[in-house]
C-alpha positions as CSV (number, residue, x, y, z in Angstrom):
1,M,-21.5,-21.4,-18.3
2,M,-21.9,-18.3,-16.2
3,L,-20.4,-17.9,-12.8
4,A,-22.1,-15.8,-10.1
5,Y,-20.7,-12.3,-9.9
6,C,-17.9,-13.2,-12.4
7,D,-17.4,-12.8,-16.1
8,L,-13.7,-13.4,-16.2
9,L,-11.3,-15.7,-14.2
10,I,-7.8,-14.3,-14.1
11,F,-5.1,-16.9,-13.2
12,D,-1.6,-16.2,-12.0
13,C,0.8,-18.7,-13.6
14,D,3.7,-19.6,-11.3
15,G,2.5,-21.4,-8.2
16,V,-1.1,-21.3,-9.3
17,L,-1.3,-23.1,-12.7
18,V,2.1,-24.6,-12.5
19,D,4.1,-25.8,-9.5
20,S,7.2,-23.8,-10.6
21,E,8.4,-21.7,-7.6
22,Q,10.7,-24.2,-5.9
23,L,12.4,-24.9,-9.2
24,A,12.7,-21.2,-10.0
25,F,14.0,-20.2,-6.6
26,A,16.8,-22.9,-6.8
27,A,17.8,-21.7,-10.3
28,F,17.7,-18.1,-9.2
29,V,19.9,-18.7,-6.2
30,D,22.4,-20.9,-8.1
31,V,22.9,-18.2,-10.8
32,L,23.4,-15.4,-8.2
33,N,25.7,-17.5,-6.0
34,R,27.9,-18.4,-9.0
35,A,28.1,-14.7,-9.8
36,G,29.3,-14.0,-6.2
37,V,26.1,-12.6,-4.8
38,P,25.3,-14.3,-1.4
39,A,21.6,-14.6,-2.1
40,T,19.6,-17.2,-0.2
41,T,16.4,-19.1,-1.0
42,A,14.6,-17.2,1.7
43,M,15.6,-13.9,0.1
44,V,14.2,-15.0,-3.2
45,A,11.1,-16.6,-1.7
46,D,10.3,-13.3,0.0
47,C,9.9,-11.7,-3.4
48,F,7.8,-14.4,-5.1
49,G,5.0,-12.8,-7.2
50,M,7.2,-9.9,-8.3
51,K,8.7,-9.5,-11.8
52,Q,12.4,-10.4,-12.2
53,A,13.8,-6.8,-12.4
54,D,12.1,-6.0,-9.1
55,V,13.4,-9.2,-7.5
56,L,16.9,-8.4,-8.5
57,Q,16.6,-4.9,-7.1
58,K,15.4,-6.4,-3.7
59,I,18.3,-8.9,-3.7
60,A,20.8,-6.1,-4.4
61,Q,19.4,-4.2,-1.4
62,A,19.4,-7.2,0.9
63,T,23.0,-8.2,0.0
64,H,24.3,-4.7,-0.3
65,M,25.8,-5.7,-3.6
66,D,25.3,-4.6,-7.2
67,I,24.0,-7.4,-9.4
68,P,26.9,-8.4,-11.7
69,D,26.7,-8.2,-15.5
70,G,25.4,-11.4,-17.1
71,V,23.1,-12.4,-14.2
72,T,19.9,-11.3,-15.9
73,E,20.9,-13.1,-19.1
74,A,21.8,-16.3,-17.2
75,L,18.6,-16.6,-15.2
76,W,16.1,-17.7,-17.9
77,P,18.4,-20.4,-19.4
78,A,18.9,-21.9,-15.9
79,T,15.2,-21.7,-15.1
80,R,14.3,-23.2,-18.4
81,R,16.5,-26.2,-17.9
82,A,14.9,-26.8,-14.5
83,F,11.4,-26.5,-16.0
84,E,12.1,-28.8,-18.9
85,R,13.3,-31.4,-16.5
86,D,10.8,-31.2,-13.6
87,L,7.9,-28.8,-14.1
88,Q,4.4,-30.1,-13.3
89,P,0.9,-28.5,-13.2
90,T,-0.5,-27.9,-9.8
91,Q,-2.5,-30.9,-8.5
92,G,-6.1,-30.9,-9.8
93,V,-5.8,-27.8,-12.0
94,K,-6.5,-29.7,-15.3
95,A,-9.8,-31.1,-13.8
96,F,-10.7,-27.6,-12.7
97,L,-10.0,-26.1,-16.1
98,D,-11.9,-28.9,-17.8
99,R,-15.0,-27.7,-16.0
100,L,-14.8,-24.1,-17.3
101,D,-16.5,-24.7,-20.6
102,G,-17.7,-21.4,-21.8
103,V,-16.2,-19.4,-18.9
104,K,-13.9,-16.6,-20.1
105,R,-10.4,-16.9,-18.6
106,C,-6.9,-15.6,-19.0
107,V,-3.4,-15.6,-17.4
108,A,-1.9,-12.5,-15.8
109,S,1.7,-13.3,-14.6
110,S,4.8,-11.4,-13.5
111,S,7.0,-13.7,-15.6
112,N,8.2,-12.8,-19.0
113,P,6.1,-14.0,-22.0
114,E,8.5,-16.8,-23.0
115,R,8.5,-18.3,-19.6
116,I,4.7,-18.2,-19.3
117,R,4.3,-19.8,-22.7
118,L,6.8,-22.5,-22.0
119,S,5.3,-23.3,-18.6
120,L,1.9,-23.7,-20.1
121,E,3.2,-25.8,-23.0
122,L,5.3,-28.1,-20.8
123,T,2.4,-28.8,-18.5
124,G,-0.3,-29.3,-21.1
125,L,-2.2,-26.1,-20.1
126,A,-1.6,-23.9,-23.2
127,G,-4.8,-24.9,-24.9
128,Y,-6.9,-23.8,-22.1
129,F,-5.9,-20.1,-22.6
130,D,-4.8,-19.8,-26.3
131,E,-3.8,-16.2,-26.8
132,A,-5.3,-14.9,-23.5
133,V,-1.9,-14.7,-21.8
134,F,-0.6,-11.5,-20.3
135,S,2.7,-10.5,-18.7
136,S,3.7,-7.7,-16.3
137,H,6.4,-7.0,-18.9
138,Q,3.6,-5.5,-21.0
139,V,2.7,-2.8,-18.4
140,A,4.6,0.0,-16.6
141,R,4.4,-1.5,-13.1
142,G,4.6,-5.0,-11.8
143,K,2.6,-6.5,-8.9
144,P,1.7,-5.3,-6.3
145,A,0.5,-2.5,-8.6
146,P,-2.8,-3.3,-10.3
147,D,-1.6,-2.6,-13.8
148,I,-1.4,-6.2,-15.1
149,F,-4.9,-7.1,-13.9
150,L,-6.4,-3.9,-15.3
151,Y,-4.6,-4.5,-18.6
152,A,-5.9,-8.1,-18.7
153,A,-9.5,-7.1,-18.0
154,R,-9.3,-4.4,-20.7
155,K,-8.0,-6.8,-23.3
156,M,-10.6,-9.4,-22.3
157,E,-13.3,-6.6,-22.4
158,V,-14.6,-7.3,-18.9
159,A,-15.2,-4.7,-16.1
160,P,-12.8,-5.1,-13.2
161,D,-15.6,-5.6,-10.7
162,R,-16.7,-8.6,-12.7
163,C,-13.3,-10.4,-12.5
164,I,-12.0,-13.0,-10.0
165,V,-8.2,-13.2,-9.6
166,I,-6.6,-16.5,-8.4
167,E,-3.3,-15.7,-6.8
168,D,-0.7,-17.4,-4.6
169,S,1.5,-14.4,-3.7
170,V,0.9,-11.5,-1.3
171,F,2.0,-9.1,-4.1
172,G,-0.5,-10.6,-6.5
173,A,-3.3,-10.4,-4.0
174,E,-2.6,-6.8,-3.3
175,G,-2.6,-6.0,-7.0
176,G,-5.8,-7.8,-7.7
177,A,-7.5,-6.1,-4.8
178,A,-6.2,-2.7,-5.9
179,A,-7.7,-3.3,-9.3
180,G,-11.1,-3.6,-7.7
181,M,-11.3,-7.4,-8.3
182,R,-12.3,-10.2,-6.1
183,V,-9.2,-12.2,-5.1
184,I,-9.1,-15.9,-4.2
185,G,-5.8,-17.0,-2.6
186,Y,-4.5,-20.3,-3.7
187,V,-2.1,-22.2,-1.3
188,G,-1.8,-25.6,-3.0
189,G,1.7,-25.1,-4.4
190,S,4.7,-26.8,-2.9
191,H,6.4,-23.5,-2.1
192,I,3.8,-22.1,0.2
193,P,5.2,-21.4,3.7
194,S,3.4,-21.9,7.0
195,G,1.1,-19.0,7.8
196,H,0.9,-17.8,4.2
197,A,-2.9,-17.9,4.1
198,A,-3.1,-15.1,6.7
199,G,-0.8,-12.9,4.6
200,L,-3.0,-13.4,1.6
201,L,-6.1,-12.5,3.6
202,A,-4.4,-9.4,5.0
203,A,-3.4,-8.4,1.4
204,G,-7.0,-8.4,0.3
205,A,-8.0,-11.9,-0.7
206,A,-11.6,-12.6,0.0
207,S,-10.8,-16.3,0.8
208,V,-7.9,-18.7,0.7
209,E,-8.3,-22.2,-0.7
210,A,-5.9,-25.2,-0.6
211,T,-7.2,-27.3,-3.5
212,W,-8.8,-26.7,-6.9
213,S,-11.9,-28.5,-5.6
214,D,-12.1,-25.8,-2.9
215,V,-11.7,-23.0,-5.4
216,A,-14.5,-24.6,-7.5
217,Q,-16.8,-24.7,-4.6
218,R,-16.0,-21.1,-3.7
219,I,-17.0,-19.8,-7.1
220,G,-20.0,-22.0,-7.4
221,L,-18.6,-24.6,-9.8
222,G,-19.2,-28.0,-8.2
223,M,-16.3,-30.5,-8.4
224,R,-15.9,-33.9,-6.8
């Protein structure tokens, strides 16, 4: 199947393919609080879409505290436990992916490779992407820089202007637009705050969709 003006769909993972952000925010805040850092859910949520090292830097600035030793090592085990207990795919995403027979697709996420793989495996989505999974840990700069999107397009052998990025974060939308790709904002995750659609549009998204059926219609892939 060929989609109009698109040879590659690039999916963010957290908050787009899997409804992970509320779980990750809670784990992040719990680990920081236990280490004596007065981080709040709002602080962490303001950074969603960034890679972990950049989030920790932002939290350190917001709290005027150095991040204690051991926090980085504790974050993934805490998040993993939450995911293994409660992680779900976003509503309707499997039906959407089932319609992509023959459409080239990949994942480009700010998360570390282990977290991405586990998220896809726990939610039954790994088989839709096989080895076409890329992490910001593989490039010099995380989102909002375009590096991860350009890296994914290069690995998938598709020109940037023939790619569509599906993103839920402002940082991701900025990065996709900076890469010269068309960006569709997705706001179907449970973590999306009121007014977020306007932020995605301001960041460069061509449109914002609330369901996977709406995304399908937007790219010319009919779904009931």
